[in-house]
GUMIMAR-18724 format. One record per residue (C-alpha): residue number from 1; residue in one letter; x, y, z. Coordinates in steps of 0.05 Angstrom, whole numbers. Each point is the difference from the previous one (the first is absolute). Layout:
<pt pos="NUM" code="A" u="X" v="Y" w="Z"/>
...
***
This chain:
<pt pos="1" code="X" u="459" v="-1077" w="-1198"/>
<pt pos="2" code="X" u="55" v="-40" w="40"/>
<pt pos="3" code="X" u="16" v="7" w="71"/>
<pt pos="4" code="X" u="59" v="33" w="-23"/>
<pt pos="5" code="X" u="-32" v="62" w="-30"/>
<pt pos="6" code="X" u="-45" v="56" w="21"/>
<pt pos="7" code="X" u="-41" v="51" w="-41"/>
<pt pos="8" code="X" u="-8" v="77" w="15"/>
<pt pos="9" code="X" u="-46" v="35" w="-42"/>
<pt pos="10" code="X" u="6" v="-47" w="-54"/>
<pt pos="11" code="X" u="71" v="-19" w="-11"/>
<pt pos="12" code="X" u="31" v="-62" w="24"/>
<pt pos="13" code="X" u="60" v="0" w="41"/>
<pt pos="14" code="X" u="49" v="-57" w="12"/>
<pt pos="15" code="X" u="59" v="-36" w="-32"/>
<pt pos="16" code="X" u="-28" v="-14" w="-66"/>
<pt pos="17" code="X" u="-12" v="75" w="-5"/>
<pt pos="18" code="X" u="37" v="65" w="-19"/>
<pt pos="19" code="X" u="19" v="32" w="72"/>
<pt pos="20" code="X" u="-49" v="46" w="27"/>
<pt pos="21" code="X" u="29" v="65" w="13"/>
<pt pos="22" code="X" u="-24" v="51" w="52"/>
<pt pos="23" code="X" u="15" v="67" w="1"/>
<pt pos="24" code="X" u="-5" v="20" w="71"/>
<pt pos="25" code="X" u="-13" v="79" w="6"/>
<pt pos="26" code="X" u="8" v="4" w="79"/>
<pt pos="27" code="X" u="5" v="68" w="24"/>
<pt pos="28" code="X" u="41" v="33" w="-55"/>
<pt pos="29" code="X" u="-60" v="45" w="-28"/>
<pt pos="30" code="X" u="29" v="51" w="59"/>
<pt pos="31" code="X" u="-72" v="13" w="17"/>
<pt pos="32" code="X" u="-26" v="28" w="-62"/>
<pt pos="33" code="X" u="-57" v="-31" w="-26"/>
<pt pos="34" code="X" u="22" v="20" w="-77"/>
<pt pos="35" code="X" u="62" v="-34" w="4"/>
<pt pos="36" code="X" u="-30" v="-61" w="30"/>
<pt pos="37" code="X" u="-45" v="2" w="-67"/>
<pt pos="38" code="X" u="58" v="12" w="-50"/>
<pt pos="39" code="X" u="40" v="-54" w="41"/>
<pt pos="40" code="X" u="-56" v="-49" w="-18"/>
<pt pos="41" code="X" u="5" v="26" w="-69"/>
<pt pos="42" code="X" u="80" v="-13" w="-3"/>
<pt pos="43" code="X" u="-4" v="-62" w="36"/>
<pt pos="44" code="X" u="-51" v="-34" w="-57"/>
<pt pos="45" code="X" u="48" v="23" w="-52"/>
<pt pos="46" code="X" u="49" v="-38" w="21"/>
<pt pos="47" code="X" u="-37" v="-64" w="-14"/>
<pt pos="48" code="X" u="-5" v="-24" w="73"/>
<pt pos="49" code="X" u="-56" v="-45" w="10"/>
<pt pos="50" code="X" u="-26" v="37" w="62"/>
<pt pos="51" code="X" u="7" v="57" w="49"/>
<pt pos="52" code="X" u="-8" v="1" w="71"/>
<pt pos="53" code="X" u="-23" v="46" w="56"/>
<pt pos="54" code="X" u="8" v="3" w="70"/>
<pt pos="55" code="X" u="-61" v="9" w="36"/>
<pt pos="56" code="X" u="14" v="33" w="73"/>
<pt pos="57" code="X" u="-6" v="59" w="43"/>
<pt pos="58" code="X" u="55" v="13" w="51"/>
<pt pos="59" code="X" u="-60" v="-11" w="52"/>
<pt pos="60" code="X" u="-20" v="-72" w="-26"/>
<pt pos="61" code="X" u="71" v="-22" w="-15"/>
<pt pos="62" code="X" u="36" v="30" w="73"/>
<pt pos="63" code="X" u="-13" v="51" w="51"/>
<pt pos="64" code="X" u="25" v="73" w="18"/>
<pt pos="65" code="X" u="50" v="-13" w="51"/>
<pt pos="66" code="X" u="71" v="23" w="27"/>
<pt pos="67" code="X" u="13" v="-64" w="34"/>
<pt pos="68" code="X" u="70" v="-22" w="-23"/>
<pt pos="69" code="X" u="-23" v="-64" w="-33"/>
<pt pos="70" code="X" u="-44" v="45" w="-47"/>
<pt pos="71" code="X" u="68" v="26" w="-30"/>
<pt pos="72" code="X" u="31" v="-23" w="-56"/>
<pt pos="73" code="X" u="71" v="-15" w="12"/>
<pt pos="74" code="X" u="50" v="-17" w="-63"/>
<pt pos="75" code="X" u="-13" v="-3" w="-71"/>
<pt pos="76" code="X" u="-28" v="45" w="-53"/>
<pt pos="77" code="X" u="-56" v="26" w="57"/>
<pt pos="78" code="X" u="53" v="10" w="58"/>
<pt pos="79" code="X" u="-29" v="51" w="51"/>
<pt pos="80" code="X" u="-64" v="1" w="-20"/>
<pt pos="81" code="X" u="-67" v="-17" w="38"/>
<pt pos="82" code="X" u="-47" v="-45" w="-34"/>
<pt pos="83" code="X" u="-61" v="41" w="9"/>
<pt pos="84" code="X" u="37" v="55" w="-38"/>
<pt pos="85" code="X" u="35" v="-53" w="-56"/>
<pt pos="86" code="X" u="-74" v="-30" w="-18"/>
<pt pos="87" code="X" u="-32" v="73" w="6"/>
<pt pos="88" code="X" u="37" v="20" w="-61"/>
<pt pos="89" code="X" u="3" v="-65" w="-32"/>
<pt pos="90" code="X" u="-72" v="-16" w="-1"/>
<pt pos="91" code="X" u="-47" v="1" w="-56"/>
<pt pos="92" code="X" u="-60" v="23" w="18"/>
<pt pos="93" code="X" u="-69" v="-31" w="4"/>
<pt pos="94" code="X" u="-30" v="46" w="-43"/>
<pt pos="95" code="X" u="49" v="2" w="-58"/>
<pt pos="96" code="X" u="-13" v="-79" w="-14"/>
<pt pos="97" code="X" u="-65" v="1" w="-41"/>
<pt pos="98" code="X" u="39" v="51" w="-47"/>
<pt pos="99" code="X" u="65" v="-41" w="-5"/>
<pt pos="100" code="X" u="-54" v="-75" w="-14"/>
<pt pos="101" code="X" u="-29" v="46" w="-53"/>
<pt pos="102" code="X" u="63" v="20" w="-35"/>
<pt pos="103" code="X" u="20" v="-71" w="8"/>
<pt pos="104" code="X" u="-51" v="-31" w="-41"/>
<pt pos="105" code="X" u="5" v="60" w="-49"/>
<pt pos="106" code="X" u="80" v="-11" w="-12"/>
<pt pos="107" code="X" u="-24" v="-80" w="-7"/>
<pt pos="108" code="X" u="44" v="-19" w="62"/>
<pt pos="109" code="X" u="-19" v="-49" w="62"/>
<pt pos="110" code="X" u="-2" v="45" w="67"/>
<pt pos="111" code="X" u="-12" v="-30" w="59"/>
<pt pos="112" code="X" u="40" v="16" w="73"/>
<pt pos="113" code="X" u="29" v="-19" w="62"/>
<pt pos="114" code="X" u="-47" v="18" w="66"/>
<pt pos="115" code="X" u="20" v="4" w="64"/>
<pt pos="116" code="X" u="-61" v="-12" w="41"/>
<pt pos="117" code="X" u="-76" v="-17" w="-4"/>
<pt pos="118" code="X" u="-21" v="65" w="-28"/>
<pt pos="119" code="X" u="54" v="0" w="-54"/>
<pt pos="120" code="X" u="-33" v="-67" w="-21"/>
<pt pos="121" code="X" u="-65" v="34" w="4"/>
<pt pos="122" code="X" u="16" v="49" w="-51"/>
<pt pos="123" code="X" u="36" v="-37" w="-48"/>
<pt pos="124" code="X" u="-59" v="-42" w="3"/>
<pt pos="125" code="X" u="-47" v="50" w="-16"/>
<pt pos="126" code="X" u="43" v="15" w="-68"/>
<pt pos="127" code="X" u="6" v="-74" w="-25"/>
<pt pos="128" code="X" u="81" v="-9" w="16"/>
<pt pos="129" code="X" u="8" v="-64" w="-36"/>
<pt pos="130" code="X" u="53" v="-23" w="52"/>
<pt pos="131" code="X" u="32" v="17" w="72"/>
<pt pos="132" code="X" u="72" v="15" w="11"/>
<pt pos="133" code="X" u="24" v="-17" w="75"/>
<pt pos="134" code="X" u="63" v="27" w="13"/>
<pt pos="135" code="X" u="56" v="-28" w="42"/>
<pt pos="136" code="X" u="-11" v="40" w="57"/>
<pt pos="137" code="X" u="-76" v="-30" w="5"/>
<pt pos="138" code="X" u="28" v="-75" w="-22"/>
<pt pos="139" code="X" u="-21" v="-16" w="78"/>
<pt pos="140" code="X" u="-62" v="44" w="1"/>
<pt pos="141" code="X" u="-43" v="-60" w="-5"/>
<pt pos="142" code="X" u="-64" v="33" w="7"/>
<pt pos="143" code="X" u="6" v="42" w="-48"/>
<pt pos="144" code="X" u="25" v="-46" w="-52"/>
<pt pos="145" code="X" u="-67" v="-40" w="9"/>
<pt pos="146" code="X" u="-38" v="62" w="3"/>
<pt pos="147" code="X" u="25" v="17" w="-78"/>
<pt pos="148" code="X" u="0" v="-78" w="-16"/>
<pt pos="149" code="X" u="-72" v="-5" w="21"/>
<pt pos="150" code="X" u="-14" v="49" w="-66"/>
<pt pos="151" code="X" u="18" v="-56" w="-39"/>
<pt pos="152" code="X" u="54" v="34" w="-47"/>
<pt pos="153" code="X" u="69" v="-20" w="-3"/>
<pt pos="154" code="X" u="54" v="11" w="53"/>
<pt pos="155" code="X" u="74" v="22" w="-14"/>
<pt pos="156" code="X" u="39" v="-11" w="68"/>
<pt pos="157" code="X" u="76" v="32" w="4"/>
<pt pos="158" code="X" u="32" v="-43" w="54"/>
<pt pos="159" code="X" u="57" v="50" w="24"/>
<pt pos="160" code="X" u="15" v="-16" w="70"/>
<pt pos="161" code="X" u="-42" v="-64" w="6"/>
<pt pos="162" code="X" u="21" v="-68" w="12"/>
<pt pos="163" code="X" u="-19" v="-62" w="-28"/>
<pt pos="164" code="X" u="-61" v="-14" w="56"/>
<pt pos="165" code="X" u="-22" v="73" w="-11"/>
<pt pos="166" code="X" u="3" v="-5" w="-82"/>
<pt pos="167" code="X" u="-41" v="-66" w="9"/>
<pt pos="168" code="X" u="-54" v="29" w="50"/>
<pt pos="169" code="X" u="-6" v="54" w="-48"/>
<pt pos="170" code="X" u="-10" v="-36" w="-54"/>
<pt pos="171" code="X" u="-43" v="-49" w="36"/>
<pt pos="172" code="X" u="-52" v="57" w="31"/>
<pt pos="173" code="X" u="-8" v="34" w="-75"/>
<pt pos="174" code="X" u="-23" v="-67" w="-28"/>
<pt pos="175" code="X" u="-40" v="-19" w="57"/>
<pt pos="176" code="X" u="-40" v="69" w="3"/>
<pt pos="177" code="X" u="-12" v="-5" w="-70"/>
<pt pos="178" code="X" u="52" v="36" w="-48"/>
<pt pos="179" code="X" u="4" v="-22" w="-66"/>
<pt pos="180" code="X" u="71" v="-26" w="3"/>
<pt pos="181" code="X" u="63" v="34" w="22"/>
<pt pos="182" code="X" u="66" v="19" w="-27"/>
<pt pos="183" code="X" u="58" v="3" w="54"/>
<pt pos="184" code="X" u="56" v="49" w="-20"/>
<pt pos="185" code="X" u="64" v="-3" w="28"/>
<pt pos="186" code="X" u="24" v="67" w="25"/>
<pt pos="187" code="X" u="56" v="30" w="45"/>
<pt pos="188" code="X" u="-36" v="51" w="42"/>
<pt pos="189" code="X" u="68" v="53" w="-5"/>
<pt pos="190" code="X" u="-17" v="63" w="-33"/>
<pt pos="191" code="X" u="45" v="-2" w="-48"/>
<pt pos="192" code="X" u="16" v="-69" w="1"/>
<pt pos="193" code="X" u="72" v="-24" w="-8"/>
<pt pos="194" code="X" u="17" v="-42" w="-66"/>
<pt pos="195" code="X" u="41" v="-45" w="49"/>
<pt pos="196" code="X" u="-69" v="-8" w="43"/>
<pt pos="197" code="X" u="-47" v="-12" w="-54"/>
<pt pos="198" code="X" u="16" v="-79" w="-4"/>
<pt pos="199" code="X" u="-47" v="-11" w="-50"/>
<pt pos="200" code="X" u="11" v="-75" w="-2"/>
<pt pos="201" code="X" u="-50" v="1" w="59"/>
<pt pos="202" code="X" u="-64" v="9" w="-58"/>
<pt pos="203" code="X" u="23" v="-69" w="-31"/>
<pt pos="204" code="X" u="2" v="-29" w="63"/>
<pt pos="205" code="X" u="-68" v="30" w="32"/>
<pt pos="206" code="X" u="-40" v="-26" w="-65"/>
<pt pos="207" code="X" u="30" v="-68" w="15"/>
<pt pos="208" code="X" u="-24" v="7" w="76"/>
<pt pos="209" code="X" u="-63" v="37" w="-2"/>
<pt pos="210" code="X" u="-19" v="-15" w="-74"/>
<pt pos="211" code="X" u="-49" v="49" w="-43"/>
<pt pos="212" code="X" u="32" v="58" w="-36"/>
<pt pos="213" code="X" u="56" v="42" w="37"/>
<pt pos="214" code="X" u="33" v="56" w="-10"/>
<pt pos="215" code="X" u="50" v="65" w="19"/>
<pt pos="216" code="X" u="-11" v="67" w="37"/>
<pt pos="217" code="X" u="53" v="31" w="-24"/>
<pt pos="218" code="X" u="40" v="56" w="40"/>
<pt pos="219" code="X" u="62" v="-8" w="-33"/>
<pt pos="220" code="X" u="37" v="57" w="-47"/>
<pt pos="221" code="X" u="-8" v="-15" w="-73"/>
<pt pos="222" code="X" u="-37" v="-59" w="-33"/>
<pt pos="223" code="X" u="49" v="-57" w="7"/>
<pt pos="224" code="X" u="-31" v="-36" w="64"/>
<pt pos="225" code="X" u="-68" v="1" w="-37"/>
<pt pos="226" code="X" u="29" v="-29" w="-63"/>
<pt pos="227" code="X" u="38" v="-57" w="37"/>
<pt pos="228" code="X" u="-63" v="-18" w="37"/>
<pt pos="229" code="X" u="-42" v="-7" w="-65"/>
<pt pos="230" code="X" u="56" v="-44" w="-17"/>
<pt pos="231" code="X" u="-11" v="-42" w="63"/>
<pt pos="232" code="X" u="-76" v="-6" w="-4"/>
<pt pos="233" code="X" u="-30" v="65" w="18"/>
<pt pos="234" code="X" u="-69" v="12" w="-25"/>
<pt pos="235" code="X" u="-7" v="71" w="26"/>
<pt pos="236" code="X" u="44" v="57" w="11"/>
<pt pos="237" code="X" u="-10" v="64" w="28"/>
<pt pos="238" code="X" u="41" v="58" w="6"/>
<pt pos="239" code="X" u="-11" v="75" w="23"/>
<pt pos="240" code="X" u="-10" v="54" w="-53"/>
<pt pos="241" code="X" u="2" v="76" w="-7"/>
<pt pos="242" code="X" u="9" v="54" w="-52"/>
<pt pos="243" code="X" u="68" v="21" w="22"/>
<pt pos="244" code="X" u="49" v="-12" w="59"/>
<pt pos="245" code="X" u="20" v="66" w="3"/>
<pt pos="246" code="X" u="-74" v="24" w="17"/>
<pt pos="247" code="X" u="8" v="-38" w="66"/>
<pt pos="248" code="X" u="-56" v="-38" w="28"/>
<pt pos="249" code="X" u="2" v="-52" w="62"/>
<pt pos="250" code="X" u="23" v="-48" w="-42"/>
<pt pos="251" code="X" u="33" v="27" w="-56"/>
<pt pos="252" code="X" u="69" v="-24" w="24"/>
<pt pos="253" code="X" u="-12" v="-72" w="-22"/>
<pt pos="254" code="X" u="-54" v="15" w="-62"/>
<pt pos="255" code="X" u="1" v="-11" w="-69"/>
<pt pos="256" code="X" u="-13" v="59" w="-51"/>
<pt pos="257" code="X" u="-40" v="-14" w="-61"/>
<pt pos="258" code="X" u="56" v="-21" w="-49"/>
<pt pos="259" code="X" u="27" v="-40" w="56"/>
<pt pos="260" code="X" u="-61" v="-32" w="9"/>
<pt pos="261" code="X" u="-18" v="-8" w="-68"/>
<pt pos="262" code="X" u="70" v="-40" w="-6"/>
<pt pos="263" code="X" u="-17" v="-42" w="63"/>
<pt pos="264" code="X" u="-68" v="-34" w="-37"/>
<pt pos="265" code="X" u="32" v="-9" w="-68"/>
<pt pos="266" code="X" u="67" v="-35" w="37"/>
<pt pos="267" code="X" u="-50" v="-37" w="46"/>
<pt pos="268" code="X" u="-43" v="-27" w="-53"/>
<pt pos="269" code="X" u="64" v="-11" w="-45"/>
<pt pos="270" code="X" u="23" v="-40" w="63"/>
<pt pos="271" code="X" u="-63" v="-46" w="6"/>
<pt pos="272" code="X" u="-2" v="-11" w="-80"/>
<pt pos="273" code="X" u="76" v="-20" w="8"/>
<pt pos="274" code="X" u="-14" v="-56" w="46"/>
<pt pos="275" code="X" u="-37" v="-42" w="-52"/>
<pt pos="276" code="X" u="10" v="-73" w="27"/>
<pt pos="277" code="X" u="52" v="-53" w="14"/>
<pt pos="278" code="X" u="17" v="-36" w="-67"/>
<pt pos="279" code="X" u="58" v="-24" w="-42"/>
<pt pos="280" code="X" u="-35" v="-7" w="-73"/>
<pt pos="281" code="X" u="14" v="35" w="-56"/>
<pt pos="282" code="X" u="-31" v="65" w="-8"/>
<pt pos="283" code="X" u="-31" v="19" w="-67"/>
<pt pos="284" code="X" u="42" v="68" w="-1"/>
<pt pos="285" code="X" u="65" v="-47" w="10"/>
<pt pos="286" code="X" u="-5" v="-45" w="-52"/>
<pt pos="287" code="X" u="29" v="43" w="-57"/>
<pt pos="288" code="X" u="54" v="2" w="44"/>
<pt pos="289" code="X" u="15" v="-73" w="-2"/>
<pt pos="290" code="X" u="48" v="4" w="-69"/>
<pt pos="291" code="X" u="46" v="45" w="46"/>
<pt pos="292" code="X" u="15" v="-55" w="55"/>
<pt pos="293" code="X" u="67" v="-37" w="-7"/>
<pt pos="294" code="X" u="14" v="-54" w="-50"/>
<pt pos="295" code="X" u="56" v="-44" w="-28"/>
<pt pos="296" code="X" u="26" v="31" w="-66"/>
<pt pos="297" code="X" u="63" v="-8" w="-41"/>
<pt pos="298" code="X" u="57" v="46" w="6"/>
<pt pos="299" code="X" u="39" v="-28" w="-63"/>
<pt pos="300" code="X" u="-9" v="-46" w="-67"/>
<pt pos="301" code="X" u="12" v="-69" w="11"/>
<pt pos="302" code="X" u="2" v="-53" w="-64"/>
<pt pos="303" code="X" u="-42" v="-59" w="0"/>
<pt pos="304" code="X" u="34" v="-58" w="48"/>
<pt pos="305" code="X" u="40" v="44" w="47"/>
<pt pos="306" code="X" u="-21" v="0" w="66"/>
<pt pos="307" code="X" u="-18" v="59" w="33"/>
<pt pos="308" code="X" u="48" v="30" w="54"/>
<pt pos="309" code="X" u="-18" v="41" w="56"/>
<pt pos="310" code="X" u="20" v="65" w="-41"/>
<pt pos="311" code="X" u="-43" v="-13" w="-56"/>
<pt pos="312" code="X" u="-69" v="4" w="50"/>
<pt pos="313" code="X" u="-17" v="48" w="46"/>
<pt pos="314" code="X" u="-58" v="29" w="34"/>
<pt pos="315" code="X" u="-30" v="60" w="-20"/>
<pt pos="316" code="X" u="-63" v="40" w="-14"/>
<pt pos="317" code="X" u="-45" v="-8" w="-40"/>
<pt pos="318" code="X" u="-35" v="-72" w="24"/>
<pt pos="319" code="X" u="-21" v="-29" w="-71"/>
<pt pos="320" code="X" u="56" v="-57" w="10"/>
<pt pos="321" code="X" u="9" v="-59" w="53"/>
<pt pos="322" code="X" u="-5" v="16" w="79"/>
<pt pos="323" code="X" u="65" v="17" w="29"/>
<pt pos="324" code="X" u="-2" v="-59" w="44"/>
<pt pos="325" code="X" u="13" v="-46" w="-57"/>
<pt pos="326" code="X" u="74" v="36" w="-11"/>
<pt pos="327" code="X" u="35" v="-61" w="31"/>
<pt pos="328" code="X" u="-39" v="-49" w="-42"/>
<pt pos="329" code="X" u="7" v="40" w="-66"/>
<pt pos="330" code="X" u="85" v="5" w="7"/>
<pt pos="331" code="X" u="31" v="-55" w="-32"/>
<pt pos="332" code="X" u="-51" v="-20" w="-47"/>
<pt pos="333" code="X" u="10" v="1" w="-74"/>
<pt pos="334" code="X" u="-43" v="49" w="-42"/>
<pt pos="335" code="X" u="-48" v="-39" w="-46"/>
<pt pos="336" code="X" u="13" v="56" w="-56"/>
<pt pos="337" code="X" u="47" v="60" w="-17"/>
<pt pos="338" code="X" u="-20" v="47" w="61"/>
<pt pos="339" code="X" u="11" v="74" w="-5"/>
<pt pos="340" code="X" u="14" v="59" w="54"/>
<pt pos="341" code="X" u="-70" v="26" w="22"/>
<pt pos="342" code="X" u="-39" v="-48" w="-10"/>
<pt pos="343" code="X" u="-45" v="-27" w="59"/>
<pt pos="344" code="X" u="19" v="-70" w="19"/>
<pt pos="345" code="X" u="-59" v="-57" w="-8"/>
<pt pos="346" code="X" u="9" v="-78" w="16"/>
<pt pos="347" code="X" u="-6" v="-9" w="-75"/>
<pt pos="348" code="X" u="67" v="39" w="-2"/>
<pt pos="349" code="X" u="34" v="-59" w="29"/>
<pt pos="350" code="X" u="20" v="-63" w="-13"/>
***
């Protein structure tokens, strides 16, 4: 396996392979375990490569405080306390075993984003094949090192991180024992505007940092994700819900099952369409060579008569001389009687 690849649960991830599409459940289970289990089944049916959870409690990710800095201002969750939002959105630790079991039954990879050491420990006990580090935790190098020490791959979102912070996060993960790192370009805005997506960053990130890269996409629809694949994204992460009308913390920027199925199909089709840079004749094109333009006689010409410009024209199909010879044949004498509709050849000219 090259340095440009990692492996998660037997799946190779890198530019030489189809994009690895991750279905992010987040808090769209709305606090209902049965709904969370149904989401696993529905997500697996979209053809996604993996499903991802978020593993935290309100007390492990923040604290219950009325101080103004714990109040969200602007955006989708304007006016809410961090503690209240996370208490609503969290996936209880006691659900995880059932969710992992359901994913195994559905034949799909499941892993999660841990937000503290207790979450890492829980996921390690469930044999999670990878760990995702969220954008807001990309600067938490102790957490990154703790997760990396489990010897599994890390996927790190880079929203809000500058170049030095991205480099430090990747270095910390590899030094602590991660089995490879994927960096995801991310805009930490919920939802993110397409005009802010800047998916050209995906290609730049690959050049600067090496290894597989991808996109954690919070924009509406699928355009940014498909564009990212065209620019070299090996991993696409997108939020998922059974129905946006059902509500949920992230429902507004999540895809429904039919939409997610289209994302998976389009992302993989975009990768197949990339192919390679070449200018050779493809086998599928060979049969159409006959329909290129070539020189044909547009009138009868008697033997010994010179051909005029009106007698010869470049038309389809392509069985005559190449159009570039038009100036050379005009004025030449016919070697025999020539007939309208014949493709012109050198042995027809004196």
